[in-house]
N, C-alpha and C positions, 0 to 999 in steps of 0.2 A: 385422843388417838388410843385403838384399841392395843392389845401388848403384842399382839401378832404382826402388828405392820410396824412397829416398834422395831419388831426383832428383825423383821425382812428388811427395814431401814437400814438398820446398822450393818447388815452384810452387804447390801445393795453398795452405798456407799463406802464400805471398805474395798468390795473388787473393786467397784469404780477408781476409786483412789489411789490404788495400788497399780492400776492400768494406765494413770495417768502419769504416774513415777516412771515407770517402765517407760513409756515414749518423751518424758521429758530427758531421763537418762540417755535414750538413744539420740537423740537430739543433741543434747551437752557433750557426747561423745564426739561429735561432726563438729564442735565447735574447741576452741584452742582451750585444753586441760586446764592451762595456767588461768584462765581467765572466768571459770565458771564454778559455781558452787552449788549447795544441794536445794537451793529454794528454785526448783524449775527451770534450770539453764539461763537464768539471767545473770547478765554479768557484772561482778563486782570487782572493786577494787579495793581487795583487804587481803593482807596475809592472816588475818587472824583466824584460829581453828572455828569449824563449823561450830560448836558449842557454845565458843563466844559470843558467835555471830547470833544465835539464835537465843542467847540470853539477854541481848539485847533487844530482841524483838518485845512488842508489846503484849504480852499472852496473860489471860484469865484463869483465876485456878479453876481447879477440873471439880465441877458440881457433882451430885451424888444423882441428880434428877438428871434423865433423859432426854428432857425437852429443852437444854438448853446446850447449845452447839455454836461456836462461832466460826466463821470463814465466810461470811458472804451473803449466807441465807438468813432470812426474817423467821422463819419458821420452820420446826420439823416437816410441816406438811407441803413447804417451795422447796424442801429438800428432798423429800420424797418424788414430789413430782419430777423434778429434775432427774433423779435417779431413773426412773421409770423409763422417761422419754429417752435417756441415753444408754439403754440397755437392749441386752439380744432378749426377746419373751420366752426362749426356750431356755435360756440360763436362769433367767429370774424363778420360773417354775422348778428347776431342779434344785438352786439352792433355798427355796422357800423352805423344801421339804427337809431340806438339811439344818435350816435355822433352827425349828421347831425341836430337833434332837439335841440343841445345846443345852447343857447345863447350867444352871445359874451364874457358878464361877467361870465356865467357860465363856459366857455371855459378858459378862464385868471385864473378863480380860480383854475379850473383842473390843469391848465400850473403850478402853482405856487406850488401846493402839490405835483405834480410828481418832479417837483426841488427839494424840500425840502427832497422828499424820497430819492432823487437818492444821494445827497449830505451824507444824513444819511448810507448809505448802500457804499458809496467808502470807501475804505481802507486808512487808513493814510501811510504816509510815512515812511522809518525806522527812519528820525529823529523826526518826532513825537512820534511813538513809544518809543523812546530814551528818549524822554521828561518826556512822561507819568510814565516811570521806573523811573526814576533820581528822579521826583516830588514824587513818591510812598516811595524811600528811603530815602528824606527829611521829611518825615512826621513820626514823633516818635509816632504817636498812633498809627500808622499801625500794623496791625496782623502780629505775626510770619510769618502764612501760604502765605499773600499776599508779606512779605518782601521777602519771598524764591522765590516766583514767580517772581516778580521785577528784582532780579537777574538771575534766569534762562533766561528771557525774554535778557537781556543784555549779557546774555554769547552766545546767539545767533546772536544775530545782531553786536557785534564785531568782526565777525568773517570775513566781510567786510573791507578792510582794511581805506576805507573812512569811515566808521560808527566808525572805531576804532580811526582816527584821529580826528574826530568829536569829540567824549567823552569827551575831557578835555575841551573844548569850553563851550560845555552843562552842564559843570559842574557834571560830572558824575564820572571822576579819583576821585575828593575829597570824591564822595559820596560813590562808592567802597570801597576806603581805608578805610574808616570810618567805614566799616563793617571788617576789619579785628581783630580789637576789641571788636566785638559781643562776647558775652558769648555762643552762641548758635554755636557750631561747626559746623553742614549744612552751617550756613550762613557765616564764615570764611572760610570753603570749598571753597565754589560757590565762594567766593570775589577774594580768591587768582587765580582760576581759570579765572575768569574773566580779571585779571591782565595778566596773561601769555598768553593768547590768544590775548589781544590786543596790548601786547608790541612784540610777538613771529616777527623776520627779520623787523622790524618797530624803528628806531631810534628815530623818533622825540616823539614816545609815550613811548618809553624806556627812555629816557632823562625828560619826563613829570612826570613820575613815580619815576624814583628814585630822582627827586627834591624834591617829597612829603616826603622820609623818609620810602617810603615803605619795601625797600630791608633789614630793621633791622627789622621792625616785621615779615618779610617773614621768614627770618634765623632763629628767636623765635620760627617760626610755626614747621619749619624743625625738631627742636628737640623735638617736643611736643609727646605725648606717643600714639597719633591716626594714626595708619596706612596711611588711608586717606588724613588725614590733610599732614602728610609730604610727601606725593606724590605728591599733588596739592602746596605745600608750594614750593618744588624742581623744579616743573615743573615752578612755575611762576619765581623762581629765575634764574633758565638756560635760560628761555625766554629773561630776564632783562640784563643778562651779555654776552649773546650771541655775539661777534663781539662788545664788548662796554667796549673800555676801563676804563671809568670811573665806569661802573659799575662791572667791574673786579677788579678795586682797592677798590672800598668800599667791595668785597665779601671777599678779602683778608684783609682786615682792621676786618672783623666781623671772623677771624679763618674760613673761607670756606674751607681752605685744610684740616684742623681738622676736620670739620664736614662730609666731603666725607671721608674721612679716617675713620670715624666712622662707617658709613654706610657701608661702604665696608667689614671692618674688623668684623661687626654683621653676624654671620653665622645664626643667629634666625629672622632678619631682611626680608623683603617680599621682593622676586627677581624681584618685579618691581624697588624698591628702588636701588638695586644693580646694574640695566641696566640704569636707570636714572644718577646713579653717575658715572658709566665707561661712557656712553654717554657725559655728562659733562666735564669729563676729557679729553677725545678726543677732546670736541672743543675746549677748553681752548688751549691743545696745539697746535691745528691746527692753531689758531688764532696768538699764538707768531710765529709759522713757518712763515705765512705770513706776518707779520710784525716783523721781525728779526732786524730792525735796530731800531724800536721805544719802542717795546715792552720788557721788561725784569723783569718782576712781580717776583720774586721767589717765585711759586706755588710749583714748581716741585724739588726744596734743598730739600726738606721734605722727607727721605728715605722711612721714615714707610707710606707715601702717595703711594709711587710709588711702594712697596711691596704690599700695599692692592689690588692695580690695577693688578699687576702682578699674583695675587692669584687667581682673578675669570680666568684668562684664561687658566684654568683647570676644569672649572665648565661642569658639567654634561647635562646643558642647551646649547643648541646651538647658540641660540639668544645672551647669555650672553656672552660666550666664544667670539662670533665672536666682539661683543662691548669692550671688555677687550682687545682683539689682537691690535684691531683699535686703541685704544689707548696707547698699547703698541709701536706700530709701530710709531706713530705720536712724542711720548715721548722719543724714541731713536736717533729719527732726530734732538732734539735740542740739541745745542752744549755747551750747559752748563751742560747738564745730563751725569752722570760718568757711561762708562760699565761696570766699578769694581763695582759699585754697584747694579749693574741689577745682574751681576754674583755671585758676594760673600752675598750680603746681601738678595738680592730677589731670590736668585736659580731659575735663569731664565732657564739654559739649564733643570733644572728638570720639573720644571713647562712645559718646550715643550715639552718634551719628554713624559709627562703625558699626554698631551692634544693629541699628535702623536696615542699614543695607543686608546686611546678614540675613534678619529675620524677614526681610521684604522678600528675599531669592527664597528662602524657605516655605513661605506662605503658597509656595507655586508647586510646591510637593504635596501631592495627594496625602500621604503618610505622615507627613509634618506641619502640616498649615495649621490645625485645630492647634497643636501646642504651640505652634513661632505665634500665631495670633493672639495668645494667653501672656506671653512673654511680651510680645509688643504692646499690649495695655499697662503691662509693669512698668517697661518701660517711657512711656509716655506719662506714668503716673511720677516716675522719680523724675523725669524730664520736668515735669509742673513745677516739684516740689522745690529743684534745683534754683530754677529761675524765680521762684517767689523768695526764694532765702537769697538771691543775688539781690534782688528789688527791696529786702527789707521787709519781706511780708511774709508774716506764721502761716497761714495757712495754704489751701488749694482754691480757694473761690476766687481768687485774681489770675490775671494772665491767663485765662483757658485759651485764647487764640493759639497759644502754642502747642495745644492737641495735633494744630495741622502737620508738627514736626513729628 
């Protein structure tokens, strides 16, 4: 690129970035001053000094060559095109003349100023953001508001599996686990949520969290009096033990079957808890079906637990009814569950008949008929499996006349 273009570019970008900083400063002043910093008005949860924060960012050494800049542009040409496209033509012409009069020392000074400014405006990586949030959680003098904000940032960041995998290496799992003991309910709730998100379908993180002893504390939270705390704790427990035999063994040792039984039997409980409990029962049964030769945990020898699941299958909430029927379908296919228990103790026929009547009525409603038909198909499938089990038949090929029911 010609020397004149480089000189022009340096000044253009400097002018434009200074304008951006001014705009960001004005925007930041409209926000809570305690929750903004020098990185473009973005909210941070940190008591760290600006210099400390910037020191954690990934910065490249300043090069002597003017054709190597960072900050999102692949080349000087790309930066020049962007700068020209976002500039006032009259000002460009005026400033171009001024640039030509700069001495070599003045030009070098402007170049260094520009480089420093661009480094400040560069967004940190996810890893750097996680380090900042974790450092905040490890700061015992941090305000409750900033502690909550640090957790909220981690909650977003751990959605990405690579970030979830890095959380333990950065010391984040220990920091978040510690917050399960925080006296503030909202802090505990968010911490449980983070652990659940990070461990979802991730065996590595599941085992890391289980090794900390987090399941025991989460099970205590499931028994708390706060609905939101119970919901998030049960979500985290479900994520930790899904497809994880070690987690399931710990869950059983913590009387997890009794906990689920109590939730599903509590008619006053939030329906979201009923749904999460039924879904977890279904997951546990499916895992045993898929690992029939290796997994023989006695979750479902508990007749009261089976009855609590079956009872949800006649719920007027279609989503809950579907989840309960799905769980029953899997439970019936376990070789060690007894058909007579479902028939005599759980009143399976009565529940399925009440479900049929409810769905039949709902299929007359235009806005619900399609969904009701789908659940009716599932109900019929459960009916077939149940009666085949009663007759001592393992498959679904026999007794097809029951479809009429």
